[in-house]
C-alpha positions as a Markdown table, in Angstrom:
| # | Residue | x | y | z |
|---|---|---|---|---|
| 1 | Met | -31.0 | -58.4 | 105.8 |
| 2 | Ser | -32.3 | -54.8 | 106.0 |
| 3 | Arg | -35.9 | -53.9 | 105.4 |
| 4 | His | -36.8 | -52.0 | 102.2 |
| 5 | Thr | -39.6 | -49.4 | 102.3 |
| 6 | Ile | -40.8 | -46.7 | 99.9 |
| 7 | Ser | -43.0 | -43.6 | 100.5 |
| 8 | Ala | -46.4 | -43.6 | 99.0 |
| 9 | Val | -45.9 | -40.0 | 98.0 |
| 10 | Val | -42.9 | -41.0 | 95.8 |
| 11 | Leu | -44.9 | -43.8 | 94.3 |
| 12 | Leu | -48.0 | -41.7 | 93.4 |
| 13 | Ala | -46.3 | -38.4 | 92.6 |
| 14 | Phe | -43.6 | -39.6 | 90.3 |
| 15 | Leu | -44.5 | -43.0 | 88.9 |
| 16 | Ala | -48.2 | -42.6 | 87.8 |
| 17 | Ile | -48.5 | -43.5 | 84.2 |
| 18 | Pro | -52.0 | -43.3 | 82.4 |
| 19 | Leu | -52.7 | -46.5 | 80.5 |
| 20 | Ser | -55.6 | -48.0 | 78.5 |
| 21 | Arg | -57.6 | -50.7 | 80.2 |
| 22 | Ala | -58.3 | -53.9 | 78.4 |
| 23 | Thr | -60.7 | -56.7 | 79.4 |
| 24 | Ala | -60.3 | -60.2 | 77.8 |
| 25 | Ala | -62.2 | -59.0 | 74.8 |
| 26 | Thr | -61.7 | -55.2 | 74.3 |
| 27 | Pro | -59.2 | -52.4 | 74.8 |
| 28 | Ala | -60.3 | -49.5 | 77.0 |
| 29 | Thr | -59.1 | -46.3 | 78.7 |
| 30 | Asn | -58.1 | -44.6 | 81.9 |
| 31 | Val | -56.2 | -47.2 | 83.9 |
| 32 | Thr | -53.5 | -45.8 | 86.1 |
| 33 | Arg | -50.3 | -47.6 | 86.7 |
| 34 | His | -47.8 | -47.2 | 89.6 |
| 35 | Thr | -44.6 | -49.1 | 89.8 |
| 36 | Phe | -42.1 | -50.2 | 92.4 |
| 37 | Glu | -38.6 | -51.7 | 91.9 |
| 38 | Arg | -35.9 | -52.7 | 94.3 |
| 39 | Gln | -32.7 | -54.5 | 93.6 |
| 40 | Leu | -32.5 | -57.6 | 95.8 |
| 41 | Pro | -30.8 | -61.0 | 96.0 |
| 42 | Glu | -32.8 | -63.9 | 94.6 |
| 43 | Gly | -35.2 | -65.6 | 97.0 |
| 44 | Asn | -38.7 | -65.2 | 98.4 |
| 45 | Tyr | -39.9 | -61.9 | 99.8 |
| 46 | Leu | -42.9 | -60.8 | 101.9 |
| 47 | Val | -44.4 | -57.7 | 100.4 |
| 48 | Thr | -46.9 | -55.7 | 102.5 |
| 49 | Val | -48.8 | -53.0 | 100.6 |
| 50 | Thr | -50.9 | -50.4 | 102.3 |
| 51 | Phe | -53.7 | -49.2 | 100.0 |
| 52 | Gly | -56.0 | -46.2 | 99.9 |
| 53 | Arg | -56.2 | -42.4 | 99.8 |
| 54 | Asp | -57.8 | -39.8 | 102.0 |
| 55 | Asp | -60.0 | -38.0 | 99.5 |
| 56 | Ala | -61.7 | -40.8 | 97.5 |
| 57 | Pro | -62.3 | -44.6 | 97.4 |
| 58 | Ser | -59.8 | -46.8 | 95.5 |
| 59 | Glu | -59.5 | -50.2 | 94.0 |
| 60 | Thr | -56.1 | -51.6 | 93.1 |
| 61 | Thr | -54.8 | -54.8 | 91.4 |
| 62 | Val | -51.2 | -55.9 | 92.0 |
| 63 | Lys | -48.9 | -57.7 | 89.7 |
| 64 | Ala | -45.3 | -58.7 | 90.2 |
| 65 | Glu | -42.3 | -59.4 | 88.0 |
| 66 | Ser | -43.6 | -60.3 | 84.5 |
| 67 | Arg | -47.3 | -59.7 | 85.1 |
| 68 | Arg | -47.8 | -62.3 | 87.9 |
| 69 | Leu | -51.2 | -61.6 | 89.4 |
| 70 | Met | -50.7 | -61.2 | 93.2 |
| 71 | Leu | -53.8 | -59.3 | 94.4 |
| 72 | Glu | -57.1 | -58.7 | 92.6 |
| 73 | Arg | -59.1 | -55.5 | 92.9 |
| 74 | Val | -58.3 | -54.6 | 96.6 |
| 75 | Pro | -61.0 | -52.0 | 97.7 |
| 76 | Ala | -60.4 | -49.1 | 100.1 |
| 77 | Ala | -63.0 | -46.5 | 101.2 |
| 78 | Ala | -61.9 | -42.9 | 101.4 |
| 79 | Gly | -59.6 | -42.4 | 104.4 |
| 80 | Glu | -59.1 | -46.1 | 104.9 |
| 81 | Ser | -55.7 | -47.9 | 104.8 |
| 82 | Pro | -56.1 | -51.6 | 104.3 |
| 83 | Lys | -53.0 | -53.8 | 104.2 |
| 84 | Arg | -52.4 | -56.9 | 102.2 |
| 85 | Thr | -49.3 | -59.2 | 102.4 |
| 86 | Phe | -48.1 | -61.7 | 99.7 |
| 87 | Thr | -44.9 | -63.4 | 98.8 |
| 88 | Val | -43.0 | -62.9 | 95.6 |
| 89 | Asn | -40.2 | -65.2 | 94.3 |
| 90 | Ile | -37.4 | -63.5 | 92.4 |
| 91 | Arg | -34.4 | -65.2 | 90.6 |
| 92 | Thr | -31.4 | -64.8 | 88.3 |
| 93 | Pro | -30.0 | -67.2 | 85.7 |
| 94 | Ala | -26.9 | -67.9 | 87.9 |
| 95 | Leu | -25.9 | -71.4 | 89.0 |
| 96 | Gly | -22.9 | -72.5 | 90.9 |
| 97 | Glu | -19.4 | -72.8 | 89.4 |
| 98 | Gly | -19.9 | -70.1 | 86.9 |
| 99 | Lys | -22.8 | -71.9 | 85.1 |
| 100 | Lys | -26.2 | -70.4 | 84.3 |
| 101 | Val | -29.5 | -71.1 | 82.7 |
| 102 | Lys | -29.5 | -70.7 | 78.9 |
| 103 | Leu | -31.9 | -67.9 | 78.3 |
| 104 | Asn | -33.5 | -67.1 | 75.0 |
| 105 | Ala | -33.9 | -63.7 | 73.4 |
| 106 | Arg | -37.4 | -63.2 | 75.0 |
| 107 | Glu | -36.1 | -63.8 | 78.5 |
| 108 | Asp | -32.8 | -61.9 | 78.2 |
| 109 | Gly | -33.2 | -58.7 | 80.3 |
| 110 | Ser | -36.8 | -59.6 | 81.3 |
| 111 | Lys | -38.2 | -58.9 | 84.8 |
| 112 | Thr | -38.5 | -62.7 | 85.3 |
| 113 | Trp | -34.8 | -63.2 | 85.4 |
| 114 | Asp | -33.3 | -59.9 | 86.7 |
| 115 | Asp | -32.1 | -59.1 | 90.2 |
| 116 | Gln | -35.0 | -56.8 | 91.1 |
| 117 | Leu | -38.3 | -57.1 | 92.7 |
| 118 | Ser | -40.8 | -55.4 | 90.3 |
| 119 | Leu | -44.4 | -54.5 | 91.2 |
| 120 | Glu | -47.2 | -52.9 | 89.2 |
| 121 | Phe | -50.3 | -51.3 | 90.8 |
| 122 | Leu | -53.2 | -51.1 | 88.4 |
| 123 | Gly | -56.7 | -49.9 | 88.1 |
| 124 | Asp | -58.7 | -46.8 | 87.2 |
| 125 | Arg | -58.8 | -45.9 | 90.9 |
| 126 | Ala | -55.5 | -47.4 | 92.0 |
| 127 | Ala | -54.0 | -45.9 | 95.1 |
| 128 | Val | -51.0 | -47.1 | 97.2 |
| 129 | Arg | -49.8 | -45.5 | 100.4 |
| 130 | Ser | -46.7 | -47.6 | 101.1 |
| 131 | Val | -44.8 | -50.8 | 100.2 |
| 132 | Asp | -42.7 | -52.7 | 102.7 |
| 133 | Val | -40.5 | -55.6 | 101.7 |
| 134 | Thr | -38.8 | -58.2 | 104.0 |
| 135 | Pro | -37.3 | -61.6 | 103.4 |
| 136 | Ala | -39.9 | -64.4 | 103.6 |
| 137 | Pro | -39.5 | -66.9 | 106.5 |
| 138 | Pro | -37.4 | -70.0 | 105.6 |
| 139 | Gln | -40.4 | -72.3 | 106.0 |
| 140 | Thr | -42.3 | -70.5 | 103.2 |
| 141 | Ile | -43.6 | -73.1 | 100.8 |
| 142 | Thr | -42.5 | -72.6 | 97.2 |
| 143 | Ile | -44.5 | -74.1 | 94.2 |
| 144 | Tyr | -42.0 | -74.5 | 91.3 |
| 145 | Leu | -43.6 | -74.7 | 87.9 |
| 146 | Ala | -41.9 | -76.5 | 85.1 |
| 147 | Gly | -43.7 | -76.2 | 81.8 |
| 148 | Asp | -44.2 | -74.5 | 78.4 |
| 149 | Ser | -45.9 | -71.4 | 77.0 |
| 150 | Thr | -49.3 | -72.2 | 78.4 |
| 151 | Val | -47.8 | -72.1 | 81.9 |
| 152 | Thr | -45.1 | -69.4 | 81.7 |
| 153 | Asp | -45.2 | -65.8 | 82.8 |
| 154 | Gln | -46.0 | -64.2 | 79.5 |
| 155 | Ala | -44.4 | -60.7 | 79.6 |
| 156 | Asn | -46.7 | -59.1 | 77.2 |
| 157 | Glu | -50.5 | -58.5 | 76.8 |
| 158 | Pro | -52.7 | -60.0 | 75.5 |
| 159 | Trp | -51.0 | -63.4 | 76.2 |
| 160 | Ala | -51.0 | -65.2 | 79.5 |
| 161 | Gly | -50.1 | -68.5 | 81.1 |
| 162 | Trp | -52.1 | -70.1 | 83.9 |
| 163 | Gly | -48.9 | -70.1 | 86.1 |
| 164 | Gln | -48.8 | -66.3 | 86.3 |
| 165 | Met | -52.4 | -66.3 | 87.6 |
| 166 | Leu | -51.7 | -68.9 | 90.4 |
| 167 | Pro | -50.2 | -66.6 | 93.1 |
| 168 | Arg | -53.5 | -64.7 | 93.4 |
| 169 | Phe | -55.1 | -67.8 | 95.0 |
| 170 | Phe | -52.6 | -68.4 | 97.8 |
| 171 | Thr | -51.8 | -66.8 | 101.1 |
| 172 | Lys | -48.4 | -65.2 | 102.1 |
| 173 | Asp | -47.3 | -68.7 | 103.2 |
| 174 | Val | -46.8 | -69.8 | 99.6 |
| 175 | Ala | -44.5 | -68.4 | 96.8 |
| 176 | Val | -44.9 | -69.4 | 93.2 |
| 177 | Ala | -41.6 | -69.7 | 91.2 |
| 178 | Asn | -42.7 | -70.0 | 87.6 |
| 179 | His | -39.8 | -71.5 | 85.6 |
| 180 | Ala | -41.9 | -72.5 | 82.7 |
| 181 | Glu | -40.9 | -71.2 | 79.3 |
| 182 | Ser | -42.4 | -71.0 | 75.8 |
| 183 | Gly | -41.5 | -73.7 | 73.4 |
| 184 | Arg | -39.9 | -76.1 | 75.9 |
| 185 | Ala | -40.3 | -79.8 | 76.2 |
| 186 | Leu | -39.1 | -82.0 | 79.0 |
| 187 | Arg | -35.7 | -82.6 | 77.3 |
| 188 | Ser | -35.1 | -79.0 | 76.1 |
| 189 | Phe | -36.1 | -77.6 | 79.6 |
| 190 | Arg | -33.5 | -79.8 | 81.2 |
| 191 | Ala | -30.8 | -79.2 | 78.5 |
| 192 | Glu | -31.0 | -75.5 | 79.2 |
| 193 | Lys | -30.4 | -76.1 | 82.9 |
| 194 | Arg | -33.8 | -74.9 | 83.8 |
| 195 | Leu | -34.4 | -78.0 | 85.9 |
| 196 | Asp | -30.9 | -77.6 | 87.5 |
| 197 | Lys | -32.0 | -74.1 | 88.5 |
| 198 | Ile | -35.1 | -75.4 | 90.2 |
| 199 | Leu | -33.1 | -78.1 | 92.0 |
| 200 | Ser | -30.6 | -75.6 | 93.2 |
| 201 | Thr | -33.1 | -73.9 | 95.5 |
| 202 | Ile | -36.0 | -76.4 | 96.0 |
| 203 | Lys | -36.2 | -77.7 | 99.6 |
| 204 | Pro | -38.1 | -80.3 | 101.5 |
| 205 | Gly | -41.8 | -79.5 | 101.6 |
| 206 | Asp | -41.8 | -77.5 | 98.4 |
| 207 | Tyr | -43.7 | -78.6 | 95.3 |
| 208 | Leu | -42.7 | -79.2 | 91.6 |
| 209 | Phe | -45.7 | -79.0 | 89.2 |
| 210 | Ile | -44.7 | -80.5 | 85.9 |
| 211 | Gln | -46.8 | -79.8 | 82.7 |
| 212 | Phe | -45.3 | -80.7 | 79.3 |
| 213 | Gly | -46.7 | -82.2 | 76.1 |
| 214 | His | -47.4 | -79.4 | 73.7 |
| 215 | Asn | -43.8 | -79.5 | 72.4 |
| 216 | Asp | -42.8 | -83.0 | 73.4 |
| 217 | Met | -45.3 | -84.4 | 70.9 |
| 218 | Lys | -43.5 | -82.6 | 68.1 |
| 219 | Glu | -40.1 | -84.2 | 68.8 |
| 220 | Lys | -38.8 | -86.8 | 66.3 |
| 221 | Gly | -36.1 | -89.5 | 66.4 |
| 222 | Glu | -35.5 | -93.0 | 67.4 |
| 223 | Gly | -37.1 | -94.0 | 70.7 |
| 224 | Val | -39.0 | -90.7 | 70.9 |
| 225 | Gly | -42.7 | -91.1 | 71.8 |
| 226 | Ala | -45.4 | -90.8 | 74.4 |
| 227 | Phe | -44.9 | -94.1 | 76.1 |
| 228 | Thr | -41.1 | -94.2 | 75.7 |
| 229 | Ser | -39.0 | -91.0 | 76.0 |
| 230 | Tyr | -41.8 | -88.7 | 77.3 |
| 231 | Lys | -43.0 | -91.0 | 80.0 |
| 232 | Thr | -39.4 | -91.9 | 81.0 |
| 233 | Asp | -38.3 | -88.3 | 81.2 |
| 234 | Leu | -41.4 | -87.4 | 83.2 |
| 235 | Lys | -40.5 | -90.0 | 85.8 |
| 236 | Lys | -37.0 | -88.6 | 86.0 |
| 237 | Tyr | -38.4 | -85.2 | 87.0 |
| 238 | Ile | -40.6 | -86.9 | 89.6 |
| 239 | Ala | -37.5 | -88.8 | 91.0 |
| 240 | Val | -35.2 | -85.7 | 91.3 |
| 241 | Ala | -37.9 | -83.7 | 93.1 |
| 242 | Arg | -38.4 | -86.5 | 95.6 |
| 243 | Glu | -34.6 | -86.8 | 96.1 |
| 244 | Arg | -34.7 | -83.3 | 97.5 |
| 245 | Gly | -37.7 | -83.9 | 99.7 |
| 246 | Ala | -40.1 | -82.0 | 97.5 |
| 247 | Tyr | -43.5 | -83.1 | 96.3 |
| 248 | Pro | -43.8 | -83.7 | 92.5 |
| 249 | Val | -47.2 | -83.1 | 90.9 |
| 250 | Val | -48.0 | -84.1 | 87.3 |
| 251 | Val | -50.2 | -81.7 | 85.4 |
| 252 | Thr | -51.7 | -82.9 | 82.0 |
| 253 | Ser | -51.7 | -80.3 | 79.2 |
| 254 | Met | -54.9 | -78.4 | 78.6 |
| 255 | His | -56.6 | -79.0 | 75.3 |
| 256 | Arg | -56.1 | -76.8 | 72.3 |
| 257 | Arg | -59.2 | -75.0 | 71.0 |
| 258 | Arg | -60.4 | -77.6 | 68.5 |
| 259 | Phe | -64.0 | -78.6 | 68.3 |
| 260 | Asp | -65.8 | -81.2 | 66.2 |
| 261 | Glu | -69.0 | -80.6 | 64.3 |
| 262 | Asn | -71.0 | -81.4 | 67.5 |
| 263 | Gly | -69.2 | -78.9 | 69.6 |
| 264 | Lys | -67.1 | -81.5 | 71.4 |
| 265 | Ile | -63.4 | -81.0 | 72.0 |
| 266 | Val | -61.0 | -83.0 | 69.8 |
| 267 | Asn | -57.8 | -84.6 | 71.3 |
| 268 | Thr | -54.8 | -83.2 | 69.5 |
| 269 | Phe | -52.2 | -84.8 | 71.8 |
| 270 | Gly | -52.3 | -88.4 | 70.7 |
| 271 | Asp | -51.1 | -90.6 | 73.5 |
| 272 | Tyr | -49.3 | -88.0 | 75.5 |
| 273 | Ile | -52.0 | -87.2 | 77.9 |
| 274 | Glu | -52.5 | -90.9 | 78.7 |
| 275 | Ala | -48.7 | -91.3 | 79.1 |
| 276 | Ala | -48.7 | -88.5 | 81.7 |
| 277 | Arg | -51.6 | -90.1 | 83.6 |
| 278 | Gln | -49.8 | -93.4 | 83.6 |
| 279 | Ala | -46.5 | -91.9 | 84.8 |
| 280 | Ala | -48.3 | -90.3 | 87.8 |
| 281 | Ala | -50.2 | -93.5 | 88.6 |
| 282 | Glu | -47.1 | -95.7 | 88.4 |
| 283 | Glu | -45.0 | -93.3 | 90.5 |
| 284 | Lys | -47.9 | -92.8 | 92.9 |
| 285 | Thr | -47.6 | -89.0 | 92.6 |
| 286 | Pro | -50.6 | -86.6 | 92.6 |
| 287 | Leu | -52.2 | -85.8 | 89.2 |
| 288 | Ile | -53.8 | -82.5 | 88.2 |
| 289 | Asp | -55.8 | -83.5 | 85.2 |
| 290 | Leu | -56.0 | -80.1 | 83.5 |
| 291 | Asn | -56.7 | -81.8 | 80.2 |
| 292 | Ala | -60.0 | -83.3 | 81.5 |
| 293 | Met | -60.9 | -80.0 | 83.3 |
| 294 | Ser | -60.2 | -77.9 | 80.2 |
| 295 | Glu | -62.5 | -80.2 | 78.1 |
| 296 | Lys | -65.4 | -79.3 | 80.4 |
| 297 | Leu | -64.4 | -75.7 | 80.4 |
| 298 | Tyr | -64.1 | -75.3 | 76.6 |
| 299 | Glu | -67.3 | -77.2 | 75.9 |
| 300 | Ala | -69.1 | -75.0 | 78.5 |
| 301 | Trp | -68.0 | -71.9 | 76.5 |
| 302 | Ala | -68.8 | -73.7 | 73.2 |
| 303 | Pro | -66.9 | -72.8 | 69.9 |
| 304 | Glu | -67.9 | -69.2 | 69.5 |
| 305 | Gln | -67.6 | -68.0 | 73.2 |
| 306 | Ser | -64.3 | -69.9 | 73.7 |
| 307 | Thr | -62.5 | -67.4 | 71.4 |
| 308 | Lys | -62.9 | -64.9 | 74.2 |
| 309 | Ala | -60.6 | -67.0 | 76.4 |
| 310 | Phe | -57.9 | -67.4 | 73.7 |
| 311 | Val | -55.8 | -64.8 | 71.9 |
| 312 | His | -58.4 | -64.1 | 69.2 |
| 313 | Tyr | -58.7 | -60.4 | 68.3 |
| 314 | Pro | -59.5 | -58.6 | 65.1 |
| 315 | Ala | -56.9 | -56.2 | 63.6 |
| 316 | Asp | -56.5 | -52.8 | 65.3 |
| 317 | Thr | -57.8 | -54.1 | 68.7 |
| 318 | Phe | -54.5 | -52.9 | 70.2 |
| 319 | Pro | -52.2 | -50.1 | 69.1 |
| 320 | Gly | -49.9 | -51.2 | 66.3 |
| 321 | Gln | -51.7 | -54.5 | 65.7 |
| 322 | Asp | -52.5 | -54.4 | 62.0 |
| 323 | Lys | -53.3 | -58.1 | 61.6 |
| 324 | Pro | -55.9 | -60.3 | 63.3 |
| 325 | Leu | -54.7 | -62.6 | 66.1 |
| 326 | Lys | -56.1 | -66.1 | 65.9 |
| 327 | Asp | -54.3 | -68.4 | 68.3 |
| 328 | Asp | -56.0 | -71.6 | 69.4 |
| 329 | Thr | -53.2 | -72.7 | 71.8 |
| 330 | His | -52.5 | -69.7 | 73.9 |
| 331 | His | -54.8 | -67.9 | 76.3 |
| 332 | Asn | -55.5 | -64.3 | 77.2 |
| 333 | Val | -55.7 | -63.3 | 80.9 |
| 334 | Tyr | -59.3 | -64.4 | 81.2 |
| 335 | Gly | -58.6 | -67.9 | 79.8 |
| 336 | Ala | -55.4 | -68.3 | 81.9 |
| 337 | Tyr | -57.3 | -67.2 | 85.0 |
| 338 | Glu | -60.0 | -69.8 | 84.5 |
| 339 | Leu | -57.4 | -72.5 | 83.9 |
| 340 | Ala | -55.7 | -71.5 | 87.1 |
| 341 | Arg | -59.0 | -71.9 | 88.9 |
| 342 | Cys | -59.1 | -75.4 | 87.4 |
| 343 | Val | -55.7 | -76.2 | 88.9 |
| 344 | Val | -56.7 | -74.8 | 92.3 |
| 345 | Glu | -59.8 | -76.9 | 92.3 |
| 346 | Cys | -57.7 | -80.0 | 91.5 |
| 347 | Ile | -55.4 | -79.1 | 94.4 |
| 348 | Arg | -58.4 | -79.0 | 96.7 |
| 349 | Ala | -59.9 | -82.2 | 95.3 |
| 350 | Ala | -56.6 | -84.1 | 95.6 |
| 351 | Lys | -56.4 | -83.0 | 99.3 |
| 352 | Leu | -52.9 | -81.7 | 98.8 |
| 353 | Pro | -51.7 | -79.8 | 101.9 |
| 354 | Leu | -51.4 | -76.8 | 99.7 |
| 355 | Ala | -55.2 | -76.5 | 99.9 |
| 356 | Asp | -54.8 | -75.3 | 103.5 |
| 357 | His | -53.0 | -72.1 | 102.1 |
| 358 | Leu | -55.6 | -70.9 | 99.7 |
| 359 | Thr | -57.0 | -67.4 | 100.3 |
| 360 | Glu | -60.3 | -67.1 | 102.1 |
| 361 | Asp | -62.1 | -65.9 | 99.0 |
| 362 | Val | -61.3 | -69.0 | 96.9 |
| 363 | Gly | -64.5 | -70.9 | 96.6 |
| 364 | Pro | -65.3 | -74.1 | 94.7 |
| 365 | Phe | -65.0 | -74.0 | 91.0 |
| 366 | Asp | -66.9 | -76.0 | 88.4 |
| 367 | Pro | -65.4 | -75.8 | 84.9 |
| 368 | Ala | -68.8 | -76.5 | 83.5 |
| 369 | Thr | -69.9 | -73.1 | 84.8 |
| 370 | Pro | -67.0 | -70.7 | 84.2 |
| 371 | Asp | -66.8 | -67.2 | 85.5 |
| 372 | Pro | -68.8 | -64.9 | 83.2 |
| 373 | Ile | -66.5 | -63.0 | 80.8 |
| 374 | Glu | -68.8 | -59.9 | 81.1 |
| 375 | Thr | -67.8 | -59.4 | 84.8 |
| 376 | Phe | -64.2 | -60.3 | 84.5 |
| 377 | Asn | -61.8 | -57.4 | 85.0 |
| 378 | Val | -58.1 | -57.7 | 85.6 |
| 379 | Pro | -56.5 | -54.4 | 84.4 |
| 380 | Ala | -54.1 | -54.8 | 81.6 |
| 381 | Ser | -50.4 | -54.0 | 81.8 |
| 382 | Pro | -48.8 | -51.7 | 79.3 |
| 383 | Ala | -46.4 | -54.1 | 77.6 |
| 384 | Arg | -48.0 | -55.6 | 74.4 |
| 385 | Thr | -46.9 | -57.7 | 71.5 |
| 386 | Ser | -48.5 | -59.3 | 68.4 |
| 387 | Lys | -45.8 | -61.9 | 68.3 |
| 388 | Val | -47.1 | -65.4 | 69.0 |
| 389 | Pro | -45.1 | -67.3 | 71.7 |
| 390 | Glu | -43.2 | -70.4 | 70.8 |
| 391 | Gly | -44.9 | -73.7 | 71.0 |
| 392 | Arg | -48.2 | -73.4 | 69.1 |
């Protein structure tokens, strides 16, 4: 396959779009956005970006596809040309024999499922000299994510899932293929052939992270329940991953934002968290207990501060938003980022081989002492919506 390159002059001269900057709490101004798109077959691609400009220092954040965070605030002094390489997974809905994944209206035509590599370069001093794209080596490890709205690549600000923050923490040896989708449970995810899509490309040595529960607990019918259908279906996901030589990992759902009068988190999942823990133990598969980690995280924030990690914004915070947003299930970029740090810390604590592929700047993380909201700054993308994702 041929190499794909683009001149920095083209990028900066013709695709610079002034935007507003938004932190987790407030909108702001003067962010510049540069974009890059190339039509490519689905697969994993190594992307090497050369940053910087000759006349001034720069600082650039890179996102891919639907706002997946790839690189965070890469600095370059005036005249310098630092390079960074990362791996992006791209895919289409197509399956063999004319079959395809059943997409919903939100996904149809989205960058998550198209046949293009899409990149955003963001920051009030963003500067890119060149972009070089080549197919990733066959031995590249892919982390496949199967889950719901709290995991998925949310296409629009201010929403975010922890899965779209995860690539930032891994080296170029790892790709993240986020197949999670809003509103899905174990059964609906499989019925729409989303699991089939994962199984069509997963290979020995890859990982399948499985986080469901938010929507499974709402299902009704004979035999439906935490220790019956949910636990059985979870074990089926574990089994099919192993059949292909991949490593299944069970992830418990993070808590919803619900506190009691003493500032302690209230369990809203019934028996579903315990069922997931049991399934992992019985199948002897690794467990990332995000539910337990999120309890520490939310209680460290306490009720009032925790709103800054969720989609809680007064009316008119964003253009066209005439009503307040108060969502105690879904997170903004800051909240999703902190949850991704919880996941990464669990990967390290479980001694998964993936821990050997974390970037050098990923230090230990204690959810009882989260990153300060005041210093958090991932530049916002332009796409926005006030519509709440499925699966509250």
